[in-house]
C-alpha positions, 0 to 999 in steps of 0.5 A, a space after each residue: 174452723 168449722 164451716 158449711 158450704 151450701 147453695 145460695 138462695 135467691 133471697 141471698 143473691 143481693 150479697 153478690 154485690 158485696 162479695 164482688 167488691 171483696 173479690 177485687 185484688 188490692 195489693 198491699 199498700 194500695 188504697 182500696 177503690 170506693 165501693 161504688 166501683 162495682 156499679 161499673 158495667 165491666 163489673 156488674 156483668 158478674 152479678 146483674 140479674 143473677 139467677 135470670 139464666 139457668 147457667 147462673 149458680 152460686 154457693 156460700 160458705 158459712 161460719 157460725 151461720 154467718 155467710 163469709 164467702 161466695 163462689 158463683 158461675 155464669 156465662 158472660 162475655 168478660 175478660 176471660 171469656 172462652 165460649 158460650 158454654 163455659 161459665 166464668 168463675 168468681 170466688 170471694 171471702 171476707 178478709 178475716 176468713 182468707 188464708 
């Protein structure tokens, strides 16, 4: 499969909400949570006002000019917070492009 990795544009930042949902681990046989789960503050810290900090950075993966995945970093106080200089990393792909 041919793909391209490029920097995400500001106009594409709203896609991070979609990829945030896709990043949720759902074990086989378990019903996926409702999409509005990403509105919770614990998850919104990954995407809310993305781009407002100079440390926010995102790349997208494209297949046939369709965005199929994203990887983004930002410094936030999430579960894996290390310090105020080490960004948290999120990676997400649509299911059909995994593996």
